[in-house]
C-alpha positions, 0 to 999 in steps of 0.5 A: 533507514537501517534500523537499529537491531538487525532490520532495515526498512524502506517504503514502496509507492507505485503511482502514475502522472494522474496522481503526480501533486498527490504524490509530491506532498507524500515525497515532501512530508517523508522528506520531512519526517523519514529523513534517511529512510529509502523510498522506491518509487515505481512509475510507468517508464513514460512519466520519468521525466515527471517523476524524476523531479522527485528523486534524491539520494534517499528516493530512488524513481523505478519502472512498472516493467521492473516489476511485470513479466514480460508477458503483460503489456500495458495496453495504450490508453489516453491520459486522465482527462481524456478517459473521464471525458470518454468514460475509460477505465481509471485504471489501465489494462494489460495484455496477457500472453498466458490468459486473458487481459487483466485490469490495472488493478490486478497489475497493480497487486501484483506489482506490489508484491515484486516490489515487495519479494524484491525489496533491498530491506527487511521491513517494506513498508508499503504506502499510497501516493495520495498519503501524507506523513504528519509525524516521524516515523520512527523505529518503534512503530514498526519493530517492537522490543522482542525484534518483531514487525509490524503486522496491521490485523482488525480482528473483526471479520470484514463483512462486505461483500468484496473482503469475504470473496478475497479472504476465500481466494486467499485461503484456497491459493494458498491452500489453507483451510478458512477454520483454521485461522481467525477471523480478522481484516487486514486492508489498510492504507499503511502495511507492514510486511517482511521481504522473506515472508513474502517470498516464502508466499509465492512459493506457497502459491507455486507449490499449490498451483505447480505454475509461476505466481504471477500466472496464479494471480493473473488468472485471478479476477479479484484478489486483495495482497493484503488479505492474502499476505495477511492469511498466509501470515496467520497460517503461519503464526503471526509470531513463527512469521517475525511479527507482531499483530496491531489493531490500531491503524498508523493512517487517519483517512478520508476514504468513501465519505467525505467531509461536506460542511465546515462541522464535518471537516472539524470532526475529521481533524478532532479525530487525528489521535496520536498514533496516526502518523500520516492523512490520507484522502483517496485520490478519486475525492472529489475534494479541491486540491487547495481544500486538500492542502488545507486540512492537511496543515490543519492536521499537521498543526493538531499533531504538533499540538498533541505533542506539546500537551 
């Protein structure tokens, strides 16, 4: 989709066969609420036939291999159900010809950064495959009147140990003094980047380390791509990076605490606000798929009613 005012946008999603049913819902919602928007969906090569039914003139199916260097090789693993029975990791493992093997979680983050750097559009919207749009995605939700691009930033510093560690790692990789930037958190379920800033971030990592950025990140057992980008934007200055800070999440999410009673489900639906354009129920949630569909329809109904009030 070409957004008026010199800047284009596209959506990037990484998925795999275990999340196919959720990803199909995301694609259906994009067809309904973001028609004409370019959607790049990347999956393992062995899942090509399954995901091919989701391809449209606006949606291309790419492969993980397109986003990884030749020296990162996915190790063969059984399907999701057998993994669960054998208590194997849900994520894949990758053989690293330039170091120790890495978890699929690390490879996925490298792929997201590469997808941002390769993007055919300046605005890159990362959307997880278990999210669903429930309202139209408009230019005003991504770009303000001054042409600055949305940058999610929760000004309250995240105190969980993992988030603190991710911030420390980002500062080290980017050679940024932690005391020189404001505290905050950048983790969300619909995150907007600028391709030009992703490329500058890659250049900074390589300048600091003196080697390929992918080699650098493959050595890190813990990091967050969103924190890395967020810290880099902060180090440049948010407006200088072509962004404006937005504190409200655009996604109403069920993440680590699931509703277990009808009352809790009602409370979740009632929590939907006008700035929420998408709903996310984590794919690892124990919620039956039928219940997920029911909550989605209720959320869409509430969104329609709010629009007419």
